[in-house]
N, C-alpha and C positions, 0 to 999 in steps of 0.2 A: 223555115221548117216549123210546122205547127206542133201543138202539144202532143198529138197522137203519135208523131214520129220521133219525138225526143225520148231519151232514156229516163225513166222515172227512178231517181236515186233511192227512193224508199224501198225498192225491191231488190237492191244489190247487197249481197253480203260482203264481208271484208275482202275476200279473195277476188270476187267479181269486180269490186270497185277498184282494187289495186291494179287488176289487169286493164281496166278501162283507162286509168291514169297513165299507166306505163305505155299504152298504145299511143298516147299523146306525147310521149317522151318525158313524162313526169316521174318523180321519185316516189317510192312506196309511202314515205312519211306524209306526202301530200294527200294520199288517199285516207290516211288515218285522220289528218286534220279535217278533211271534208266530211268524213263519217261523224266526227264529233260535232261539227256544226249542224249537220242534219238531224241526228238522233238525240244528242245530249242537249243541244241548245235550241232545238226546234226551229231552226232557220227555214224559211220558205222562199227566200230570195237569195241570189248569189251576191248581190251588192252588200249584204250584211256581213259577208265573210271577209272582214277587213285584213286578216293576216294572210290571205291568199293573194298571189300576184294578180294585178289587174288583167293581164292577158289571159291568165288561167281562168279567171272569173268570166271573162268574155266568152271563152270557148265553152265553159260550162253552160252559160246562158243560151248559147246557140244550139247545143246538142243535147242538153239535159233539162230535166224539170224536177221539182219536188211537189208532188201532187197527191193529196189524199182524196178519198172519195167525198163527193158532196154530202153535206149533212142536210137531211130532210127535216127532222125534228129532234129536239132534245127534251127529255122529261126528267123531273126530279121527284123522287118519292118522299113521303113524310119521314121515312127512316134514314134519309140521306143517300139512298141508292140513286144512281143516275143512269139513264139509258139514252143512247144515240141511235137514230135510224139513218143509215147511209144508203144512198141511191147507187145501185150497181147497174143501172141501165135496163131498158126494155120493160119498164114498169115494175121491176123487182127491187128488193131491198134486203139488207142485212142489219142485224142489231148487235150492239156492244153495250155491256153493262159494267158499271163501276160500283163496287160494294165496299164502302168505308167501314172499318172497325177500329177499335181503340189501338190495336197493336199492328195493324196492317191495312193496306188498301189493295183489294183484289180486282183485277180487270178480267172480265169474261169476254173472250173474243170469238168471232165466227171464222170458219174456214171454207164454207161453201154457202152459196145462195140456195137455200132449201137443203134437202137431205135425201139420199137414196135409201137409207136404212129403214125408214118408215116404222119406227117403234110405235106401238099402239097407243102409248100414253103420252106421246110427245107432239105438241102442236106444230112444231117445225116439220116433222115427218108428214103431217097431213097437208102441208103446203106443196109437197112434191119437190123435185130437184130441178134447178134451173142451170147452174153452172158452178165450176170450181172458181175460187178466188185466186188471183195472182198474189205473189209474195208482197208486192207493193200495197195491195188492198188488205192483206192480213196485218202486216206490220204497220200499215197506215192507221189502223184502229188504235194501236198502242201509241203511235206518234201523236195522233190527234187528241186522245184522251189525256195523255201526259201534258201536252202543250196547254190544253184547256184548263186542266185542274191546277197546274202550276200558275197559270195566269190569274185564275180566281184567287188562289192563295196569296199571290203577290198583291193583288188589289185589296184583299181583306186586311193586309198589314199596313196599307197606306192610310194616312189621314184623309178624311173625306174631302174630295175635290182637288187634291193635290196630285200632280203627275208624278210618276215614279219611273225607275229604271226598268228595263225589260226583265221578265221573270228569269231567274236562274234555276237550273235543275234542282229538284228536291226529290231524292230517292224515296222519301217516306210516302209520297203521294201514291205512286203505283209500286208496291213492293212485291206483288205476286201477280202472275199471269196464268190463267187457266183457259185452255182451249176446250171450253164446254159450251160455247155458243151454238150458232146454227151450223149444221153439217157434221160429217164424220171426218175428222182430221186426217186419218190414215188412208182415206180414199182420195186425198189430194196431197200425196206424200211429198213430192219434190218441192212444191211451193211452201208447204208447211215446214219442211226441213230448212230451207233458206231462212224462213222467218224465225225459227228456233235459234239458228246460229247467230242471227242479229240480236235476239234477246239476250243471249249469253255473252256476246262480244263486249269486252271492256271498253272499246271505243264507241259502242252504241248504247245499249241499255244496262249492261253489266250485271244482269240478274244471275243468281246461282242456279244450278240445275235443280236444287231442292225447291226453288221458288217458282219454277215453271212446270206446269202440269198439262199433259196431253190426256184427254179422255177419249176412249175408244169403245165401240160396241163389241169389239173382238175381231178385228181384221188380222188374223193370226200371222200371215206372212209379213205384213208390214210392221207388226209388233217386233218380230225378229230383226227386221232391218233397222228399226229405230233403236233397238238395243245396241246394235253395232255402230250406227252413225251418230246418234246424239241422244244418249240415254238420260232423259229428264224424268221427273216424277211421273208415274203412270196411274191413271184411274180407269177402271173398267166398268162399263155400264152393265151390271149383272142382272138385277131386277127379277130373277127367278132362280130357284135352287135346283131345278131339274130340267132336262132337255124338253120334255113335253110341254111344260108351261112356258119355257123360254122361247120355244119355237113360235108360240102364239104372240108373246109380248115383244120379242126382238127377232124378227124374221132372219137376220143374219146368222142366227144360231143353227139354222138348217144347213148352212154351208160349213160353219166352224162350230161344232157342238162343244159342250162343256169340257169333255175330256181333252180335246185339242186346245181349248182356250186356257184351261188351268195349266197344262204343260207349258204353253207359251209364257204364261205369267211367271212360272218358276225359272224359265230360261232368262226372262227379262231381269229377274232379281239378281242374276249373276253380274249385271252391269249397272243396275239402278243406283241413283244417288241416295235413295231411302231404302231401308231394309224391309219395306212392306209395299204391297199393292193396295190401293184403295178400291174397294168394291162398292159401287153405287147401287142402291136398292130403293126404288120408289115404292112407297107403301100404298097398295090398292085394296080398297075395302072388299073383302070376300074373295079376292083373287090370289094374292100371294102373302097374306098376313096371318095365316093360321099357325098354330103351334107346330104342326108337322113341317111347315115351311121353315120355321126357325130351326128345327132339328136338322133338316137337310142343309141349311146354311152353316150350321155348326160343323157338320161333316166336311163341307168345302173348306172351312177355315182351318181344318187340321191338315189339309193338303197344300195350302199356299199361305205363306206369311202375309197377313193382310189386316186391314182395318175395314170395318163395315160402316158405311155412311148411309143411314136411313133417311130417306127424303120424303117429306109430306107431298103427296100428289097435288098438283095445281090443276083443278078441273077446267076443261073447256068443252063446249057443247058437242063437238064431233066425236069425242072419245067414247062416250057411253060408260065411263068409269067414274068411280067415286073415291075420295080420299078416306083412308083408314081413320077411324076415330082416334083422337089423341091418346085416350086411355089404352087403346089397342097398340098404338105405336110404342108407348112407354113399356107395356108388358112384353112386347116383342123384343125391344131393346134389352130389357132386363133378362130375358131368357138367354140372349147371346152373351151378355156380360157375366151372368152366373156360370156360363161354360168357359169363361176365360177369354172370350173374343173381344178385342178392342172395338168398341162401338160408339158412334156418335149419331145424334139426330140433328140434321141440318136445320138451322134457323131459317125460317121463311123470310125473304127480303124482297122488297120491290113489288109486292102483290098489286098495289094500287096503280102501277104503271105497266103491268104485265111483263115484269122483268125477272120473275122468279123462274126456278128450274123448270124446263119443259114448256115455257110460255112464249119463247121467242119464235115469231112466225113471219115477220116481215109484213108491215102494214101497207105496203104499196100494192096496187092492183097487179095480179099475176096475169099478164097477157097471154101466157102460154096455155092457160086453162088446165094446167096439170092438177091443181087442187081439185077441180070439179071432177076430173076423170078418176083420180084416186078415191075420192069420197064415194063415188058411184060404185066402184069395185068393192069397197069395204062394207057397204050396207048389207051385203049378203054373207059377211064373215063375222058372226058373233063370237065374242070371247068365250072360251070354254073353261069350265072348272076342271082343271087337270091336277091330279094328285099322283105322286109316284107310288 
């Protein structure tokens, strides 16, 4: 049996792994042992699982694999941010970013190769859409990052030149996961749901619901499903305070306008682990950063318990957009805070390796030529100055 026919254990949640083990006549506790070896100890071979019976390990080796995506490149920013480029086949790639801070380590992972939503200010959207990722490819980003970072940490603790024991799990390395990389997570719902369950599973990564965030552009029906199935922290890519402007910046708004989106946010809050929704708002010079936009945003904040996260735009040539000046961002934030709206301005991280918000685009050649077709279509659609 070759690798393509084997079951990739990275993509099975606890229930699926238990069902697999029981089909072989094994006990459920064996599945939990196996899950801990894979996700907590980062095992990539079955021979390393020495507390499992030899016959069981032989069966695993015959029918299963532990296979993350191939790493094409790894980059390190001067601010400590790290970015991995993973090959997803057919000349396409996804990117994963780790952002270290004093009190946390946040991993930003991708859910699709490319994106169908095509937000005007996002370089990933300009790449076009290639395919959904399987749960093994989504959780594999976390598996690889944690294994790599813990290995580096263990090496740093050893005296130079001396061999050491295998790295043990360190929950401080990756303390938070945000699904804010490439793709719209809620348009790959089933695979994302499996991945979320693994992130929360105490036999896998053991993250709390408050430390796992799904970011969506506003796929209303799937927001309702997520609230029922696995209500983690939710961030909504808002970016405009009225329908006319949001139609231009976030085309999905034409299907799910603001009234529907805000109602879905309030329904989500009935189940959410936090008592607020995070609204992400990229600051675009002369487009959505006027005082009247701040006033409209304040009105939205009276309808939904929320925190506003203002994001400095990261320019790229195809967008035709510019970053709001820092003074303008500060004034905009002050307008919101003066009205009692909890507001933060996101720190820009990883600029020098194109790892900042909106910059993930996959640096492997796109053989489908989707990028070229999308760019041609957009040349005739200039952004309009829209005011309510």
